[in-house]
C-alpha positions as CSV (number, residue, x, y, z in Angstrom):
1,M,60.9,-21.6,47.9
2,R,58.9,-23.9,45.7
3,V,56.2,-24.0,48.4
4,S,56.8,-20.1,48.5
5,T,56.2,-19.6,44.4
6,L,53.3,-21.5,44.6
7,R,51.3,-19.7,47.2
8,R,52.5,-16.5,45.5
9,T,51.0,-17.9,42.1
10,F,47.7,-18.6,44.6
11,I,47.4,-15.6,45.8
12,A,48.5,-13.9,42.4
13,A,45.7,-16.0,40.4
14,S,42.8,-15.5,43.1
15,V,43.3,-11.9,43.4
16,L,42.9,-12.1,39.5
17,A,39.9,-13.6,39.4
18,V,37.8,-11.8,42.3
19,A,38.7,-8.5,40.3
20,A,36.9,-10.4,37.4
21,V,34.0,-11.2,39.1
22,P,32.9,-7.3,39.8
23,A,33.4,-6.7,35.7
24,T,31.5,-9.5,35.0
25,L,28.6,-8.7,37.3
26,N,28.7,-5.0,36.3
27,A,27.9,-6.0,32.7
28,Q,25.1,-7.7,33.7
29,S,23.8,-4.9,36.3
30,E,23.4,-2.1,33.6
31,P,20.8,-1.3,32.1
32,I,19.8,-1.9,28.5
33,R,20.2,1.2,27.0
34,I,17.5,2.0,24.0
35,G,18.4,4.6,21.5
36,F,14.9,5.8,20.4
37,L,14.2,8.2,17.5
38,T,11.1,10.5,17.1
39,V,10.0,13.7,15.2
40,R,8.2,16.0,17.6
41,S,7.7,19.0,15.5
42,G,6.3,19.6,11.8
43,P,4.1,17.6,9.7
44,L,5.2,14.2,11.0
45,A,5.0,15.1,14.7
46,A,1.4,13.5,15.6
47,G,3.4,10.4,14.3
48,G,6.7,11.0,16.4
49,K,4.0,11.4,19.7
50,Q,1.8,8.4,19.1
51,M,5.1,6.5,18.5
52,E,6.7,7.8,22.2
53,E,3.1,6.4,23.0
54,G,4.1,2.9,21.8
55,I,7.2,2.3,23.3
56,N,6.5,3.9,26.8
57,L,3.3,1.8,27.5
58,F,5.4,-1.5,26.4
59,L,8.3,-0.6,28.9
60,K,5.8,0.7,31.5
61,E,3.8,-2.6,31.1
62,R,7.3,-4.6,31.7
63,N,8.4,-2.2,34.7
64,F,11.4,-0.8,32.4
65,T,12.8,-3.9,32.4
66,L,13.7,-6.9,30.1
67,A,14.8,-10.4,30.8
68,G,15.7,-9.5,34.4
69,R,17.8,-6.1,33.5
70,K,16.6,-2.6,34.0
71,V,16.1,-0.4,30.8
72,E,17.7,3.1,29.8
73,L,15.3,4.5,27.4
74,T,17.3,7.6,25.4
75,I,14.9,10.0,23.3
76,A,16.0,12.3,20.8
77,D,14.0,14.2,18.3
78,T,15.3,14.5,14.8
79,G,12.7,17.3,14.1
80,G,11.7,15.1,10.7
81,N,15.6,16.2,9.3
82,P,17.4,14.1,7.7
83,A,21.0,15.9,8.7
84,L,19.3,16.2,12.2
85,A,18.8,12.3,12.5
86,K,22.3,11.3,11.5
87,T,23.4,13.5,14.3
88,K,21.0,12.4,17.3
89,T,21.8,8.8,15.8
90,Q,25.5,9.5,16.1
91,E,24.8,11.2,19.8
92,L,22.9,8.0,21.0
93,V,25.5,5.7,19.7
94,E,28.7,7.6,20.8
95,R,27.6,9.6,23.9
96,N,25.0,7.5,25.1
97,K,26.0,3.7,24.0
98,V,22.7,2.7,23.2
99,H,22.8,-1.2,22.6
100,V,19.9,-0.6,20.1
101,I,18.3,1.6,18.3
102,I,14.1,2.0,17.6
103,G,13.2,4.3,14.9
104,P,13.4,6.5,13.1
105,L,9.9,7.9,11.6
106,A,10.8,9.0,7.8
107,A,12.2,6.8,5.2
108,F,14.2,9.7,4.3
109,E,15.9,9.9,7.5
110,A,16.2,5.8,7.6
111,L,18.2,6.0,4.7
112,A,20.1,9.1,6.0
113,I,21.6,7.0,8.6
114,D,22.2,3.4,6.8
115,D,25.8,3.9,6.3
116,Y,26.3,5.2,9.9
117,I,24.6,2.0,11.2
118,R,26.3,0.1,8.7
119,Q,29.6,1.4,9.8
120,T,29.1,1.2,13.8
121,R,27.5,-2.0,13.6
122,T,24.1,-0.9,15.2
123,P,21.4,-2.7,15.7
124,I,18.3,-0.7,14.9
125,V,14.8,-1.5,14.6
126,S,12.7,0.3,12.4
127,C,8.9,0.8,13.8
128,S,7.6,3.4,10.8
129,A,10.7,4.3,8.2
130,A,9.2,2.0,5.1
131,A,12.2,2.7,2.6
132,E,11.7,-0.4,0.2
133,D,15.5,-0.2,-0.6
134,L,16.7,-1.1,3.3
135,T,15.2,-4.7,3.0
136,Q,14.9,-5.1,-0.6
137,R,18.3,-4.3,-3.0
138,K,20.6,-2.7,-0.4
139,P,19.6,-4.7,2.8
140,N,21.6,-3.6,6.0
141,P,22.5,-6.2,7.9
142,W,21.8,-4.2,10.8
143,F,18.5,-3.1,9.8
144,V,14.9,-5.1,10.9
145,R,11.7,-3.7,11.0
146,S,8.5,-4.1,12.9
147,A,6.1,-2.4,10.3
148,A,6.0,-3.1,6.7
149,S,7.9,-1.6,3.8
150,S,6.4,1.1,2.0
151,G,4.1,-0.7,-0.6
152,Q,3.3,-3.9,0.9
153,P,0.1,-2.6,2.3
154,N,-0.6,-1.1,-0.8
155,H,0.1,-3.6,-3.0
156,A,-3.2,-5.5,-1.5
157,V,-5.2,-2.4,-1.8
158,G,-4.3,-2.1,-5.4
159,E,-5.8,-5.5,-5.9
160,Y,-8.9,-4.7,-3.8
161,A,-9.6,-1.8,-6.0
162,A,-9.2,-3.4,-9.1
163,K,-10.9,-7.0,-8.3
164,N,-13.2,-6.2,-5.5
165,L,-14.5,-2.9,-5.7
166,G,-14.4,-3.1,-9.6
167,Y,-12.4,0.6,-10.2
168,K,-10.9,0.7,-13.6
169,R,-9.7,4.7,-13.3
170,V,-7.9,5.7,-10.7
171,A,-5.8,9.7,-9.8
172,I,-3.4,9.4,-7.4
173,I,-2.2,12.3,-4.9
174,A,1.1,11.4,-2.5
175,D,3.4,13.4,-0.4
176,D,6.2,14.1,-2.5
177,F,9.5,12.1,-0.4
178,A,10.1,8.7,-0.9
179,Y,7.5,7.0,1.2
180,G,4.5,8.7,-0.7
181,H,6.4,8.1,-4.3
182,E,6.7,4.1,-2.9
183,T,3.4,4.1,-1.5
184,A,1.8,5.3,-5.2
185,A,3.9,3.2,-7.2
186,A,3.3,-0.2,-5.5
187,F,-0.6,0.5,-5.6
188,Q,-0.2,1.7,-9.3
189,R,1.7,-1.5,-9.9
190,V,-0.6,-4.2,-8.8
191,F,-4.0,-1.7,-9.4
192,E,-2.7,-2.0,-13.5
193,D,-1.7,-5.4,-13.2
194,N,-5.1,-6.2,-12.3
195,G,-6.6,-4.2,-15.3
196,G,-6.5,-0.3,-14.2
197,K,-5.4,2.9,-15.0
198,V,-4.0,5.4,-13.2
199,V,-4.4,8.3,-15.6
200,Q,-3.4,11.0,-13.1
201,R,-0.8,11.4,-10.5
202,I,0.1,14.6,-8.1
203,F,2.8,14.8,-5.8
204,T,2.2,17.4,-2.9
205,P,5.3,19.1,-1.0
206,L,5.2,17.7,2.8
207,A,4.9,20.5,4.4
208,V,2.6,22.4,1.7
209,P,0.5,24.3,4.0
210,D,-2.6,23.8,1.6
211,Y,-4.0,21.3,-0.8
212,G,-6.4,24.2,-3.0
213,S,-4.0,24.3,-5.9
214,F,-3.9,20.3,-6.0
215,L,-7.6,19.9,-5.3
216,T,-8.6,22.0,-8.7
217,Q,-6.0,20.0,-10.6
218,L,-7.8,16.3,-9.5
219,K,-9.8,14.6,-12.7
220,T,-13.1,14.3,-11.4
221,N,-14.0,11.8,-14.5
222,V,-12.1,8.6,-12.2
223,D,-13.7,5.8,-10.0
224,A,-11.8,7.0,-7.1
225,V,-9.0,8.8,-5.7
226,Y,-5.6,7.2,-4.2
227,A,-4.6,9.4,-1.2
228,G,-1.0,9.0,0.3
229,F,0.3,10.7,3.3
230,A,2.1,10.6,6.5
231,G,1.6,12.5,9.7
232,A,-1.5,15.2,9.6
233,N,-1.2,15.6,6.2
234,G,-3.8,13.0,5.7
235,F,-6.1,15.1,8.1
236,R,-6.0,18.2,6.2
237,F,-6.2,17.0,2.7
238,L,-9.3,14.5,3.7
239,R,-11.0,17.7,5.5
240,Q,-10.4,20.2,2.1
241,Y,-11.4,17.6,-0.6
242,R,-14.6,17.9,1.5
243,E,-14.4,21.3,1.4
244,Y,-14.2,21.6,-2.5
245,G,-16.8,19.5,-3.2
246,L,-15.2,16.4,-4.4
247,K,-17.3,13.5,-4.3
248,M,-15.0,10.2,-5.9
249,P,-14.3,7.2,-2.9
250,V,-11.0,7.9,-1.9
251,L,-8.6,5.0,-1.2
252,G,-5.5,5.2,0.7
253,S,-1.9,4.4,2.5
254,M,-2.3,3.1,6.0
255,T,-1.2,6.3,7.2
256,T,-3.8,8.7,5.3
257,A,-6.6,8.0,7.7
258,D,-4.4,6.2,10.6
259,E,-6.1,5.9,13.6
260,G,-4.1,8.7,15.4
261,I,-6.2,11.7,13.1
262,L,-9.1,10.0,12.8
263,R,-9.4,11.4,16.5
264,T,-9.2,14.9,15.2
265,M,-11.6,14.2,12.0
266,G,-15.5,14.0,11.6
267,D,-17.4,13.0,8.5
268,E,-14.7,14.0,5.7
269,A,-13.1,10.5,6.5
270,L,-16.3,8.5,6.6
271,G,-15.9,5.4,3.7
272,V,-12.3,5.9,3.4
273,V,-10.9,2.6,2.5
274,T,-7.3,2.1,3.0
275,G,-4.6,-1.0,3.6
276,G,-2.4,-1.7,6.7
277,W,-1.0,-4.2,8.6
278,Y,-2.7,-3.1,11.8
279,A,-6.0,-1.7,12.4
280,A,-7.8,-0.7,16.0
281,G,-11.2,-2.6,14.7
282,I,-9.1,-6.2,14.2
283,D,-12.0,-8.4,16.5
284,T,-9.6,-10.4,18.1
285,P,-9.3,-10.5,22.4
286,D,-5.4,-9.7,22.2
287,N,-5.9,-6.4,20.1
288,K,-9.1,-5.8,22.4
289,K,-6.6,-5.8,25.3
290,F,-4.2,-3.7,23.8
291,V,-6.6,-1.0,22.3
292,A,-8.3,-1.4,25.8
293,A,-4.9,-0.3,27.6
294,V,-3.7,2.7,25.3
295,N,-7.2,4.3,25.9
296,K,-6.7,4.0,29.0
297,E,-3.0,5.4,29.2
298,Y,-3.9,8.0,26.6
299,G,-7.8,8.3,25.7
300,A,-7.1,7.8,22.3
301,D,-7.5,4.5,19.8
302,P,-3.8,3.2,18.9
303,G,-2.7,3.4,15.2
304,Y,0.5,3.1,12.5
305,Y,3.3,4.6,14.9
306,T,2.0,3.2,18.2
307,L,1.6,-0.3,17.2
308,G,5.3,0.2,15.4
309,A,6.7,1.1,18.3
310,Y,5.4,-1.1,20.4
311,S,5.9,-4.3,18.4
312,A,9.5,-3.2,17.8
313,G,9.6,-3.5,21.8
314,V,8.3,-6.9,21.7
315,L,10.5,-7.7,19.1
316,V,13.9,-6.4,20.8
317,E,12.2,-8.4,24.0
318,Q,12.3,-11.8,22.0
319,A,15.5,-11.1,21.0
320,V,17.0,-9.9,24.6
321,K,15.9,-13.3,25.8
322,M,16.9,-15.7,23.6
323,V,20.4,-14.5,24.3
324,G,19.9,-14.2,27.6
325,G,20.1,-10.8,28.1
326,K,23.5,-10.4,26.8
327,V,23.2,-7.3,24.1
328,E,26.3,-6.6,24.8
329,D,27.1,-9.3,22.3
330,K,26.1,-7.2,19.2
331,D,27.0,-10.3,17.1
332,A,24.6,-12.6,18.5
333,F,21.6,-9.8,19.4
334,M,21.4,-9.3,16.0
335,K,21.0,-12.5,14.8
336,A,18.1,-12.7,17.1
337,L,17.1,-9.7,15.7
338,R,17.0,-11.1,12.4
339,N,15.7,-14.0,13.4
340,P,13.2,-14.2,15.9
341,G,10.9,-17.4,14.9
342,T,6.9,-15.8,15.5
343,V,6.7,-13.0,17.0
344,H,2.8,-12.0,17.9
345,D,1.5,-9.0,18.9
346,A,-1.9,-7.1,18.6
347,R,-2.1,-7.4,14.6
348,G,-1.4,-11.1,14.8
349,E,1.5,-13.5,14.1
350,W,4.2,-12.0,12.0
351,K,7.9,-13.7,11.0
352,L,11.0,-12.1,9.5
353,D,12.0,-12.9,6.0
354,Q,15.7,-13.0,5.2
355,Y,15.5,-9.6,4.1
356,G,14.6,-8.5,8.3
357,N,11.0,-8.0,6.9
358,P,7.9,-8.5,8.5
359,V,5.8,-11.3,6.3
360,M,2.4,-10.6,8.1
361,P,-1.6,-10.4,7.7
362,I,-2.6,-6.8,5.7
363,Y,-5.8,-5.5,6.3
364,I,-8.2,-4.2,3.8
365,R,-10.0,-1.2,6.2
366,K,-12.5,1.5,5.8
367,V,-13.2,4.0,8.2
368,E,-16.7,4.0,9.8
369,R,-18.3,5.5,12.9
370,R,-18.7,3.1,15.9
371,G,-19.8,4.1,19.5
372,G,-19.8,7.9,18.6
373,K,-15.9,7.9,17.2
374,L,-14.2,7.0,13.7
375,V,-12.8,3.5,13.4
376,N,-11.2,1.6,10.5
377,T,-13.1,-1.4,10.4
378,V,-11.5,-4.8,8.5
379,V,-13.5,-5.6,5.6
380,Q,-11.0,-7.9,3.9
381,T,-7.5,-9.7,5.8
382,Y,-4.6,-10.6,3.0
383,P,-2.8,-13.2,5.2
384,A,0.8,-13.7,5.2
385,V,1.8,-11.2,2.8
386,S,5.4,-10.7,1.5
387,Q,6.9,-7.1,0.4
388,F,6.8,-8.7,-2.5
389,W,3.6,-9.2,-2.9
390,K,2.3,-12.7,-5.2
391,Y,5.4,-11.5,-7.2
392,D,8.6,-13.7,-7.2
393,P,11.6,-12.3,-5.5
394,K,14.1,-12.3,-8.2
395,Q,12.3,-10.5,-10.8
396,F,10.8,-8.0,-8.2
397,L,14.2,-6.8,-7.1
398,A,15.9,-6.7,-10.4
399,N,13.5,-4.0,-11.2
400,P,14.2,-0.8,-10.1
401,V,12.8,0.4,-6.6
402,Y,9.5,2.4,-6.7
403,S,9.9,6.0,-7.7
404,R,8.0,8.9,-9.2
405,D,9.9,7.3,-12.5
406,F,9.1,3.1,-11.4
407,P,7.0,1.7,-12.8
408,P,6.4,4.2,-15.3
409,A,2.7,5.8,-16.1
410,K,1.4,4.5,-18.9
411,H,-1.7,5.6,-19.3
412,L,-1.9,9.5,-17.7
413,E,-4.3,11.6,-19.5
414,P,-3.7,15.1,-19.8
């Protein structure tokens, strides 16, 4: 009786153990599911296309495998619409059961899905959306960036314009949405802190068909015009700027003269000075290798959106390796994403700060023609730049987020 009982117990335990093995194996044999939020239509579609090129190149180079597990990529088109971005995010999480999301493209999309990401505890890597407060006053513990905050590169442009170029008076024209407001505000703050004056600000609708009525308003008694545009808007603005015969030098945000639109531009882009965390003209072996790979695959130079998405893949890969491929452990995986150590890609080395935003080199770029094509050449490098620039983080965060109203424009002229 006793032997029989022991035997039954042994058999039951063995059955349970055998049953448990496939479950464990299945968890590790399933693919890592990555959701990818992009834009395939509208004024931001050019950037969305480059984002897809970046992530696809990254995964192709790794045979769609990370830490020994196959990767399943699900791409969702948000249309550059906040409500649709939220719907697509819900589908990725609830229907596709993704382990991590990369994207979305626009700041207003990231803000629209922020609450849902927090509620569902879904790891997300922003490869483009630069909304300041997502890594500042309202940091999301499930959110990290492979790109910069909106203001981060534009702080450097503000200092460079005042100190290196000696500009005193600048007019601003930018897209009338969060990214345009924040890039322009960051430039204005540092430019004015270094003795300059922003004497005019014009914000244009994101989908404006023609810039003519705004160009005729621009002051001509300024040292330069700062242009803050995203997607294809930089291309359209600069072309019409020259068509209207305006001669003032142009400064701008990284996306105003991004490599993704330089391929379609002509002499109107020559001499435009922008600040960015990447430039195809970075003269390092790693970047030359990356540029060559993108040239071979897509016949064009990589830019903001290409490297942003590629780098998001690099960050995800580093975190996946740190947890031994066990992305199902959300807490451990997110901890690894937020604490990856030093990350290395085509821009150079970078780390994440305690808010999930990169501390990295910022490059001042100037558009030149080399080898028969337009390129962003690096004219100055600011190493290890924080999203808080040279300001004390506590004092920085005590101020309102960058916007149309902050910092206040004290030097505007009628």
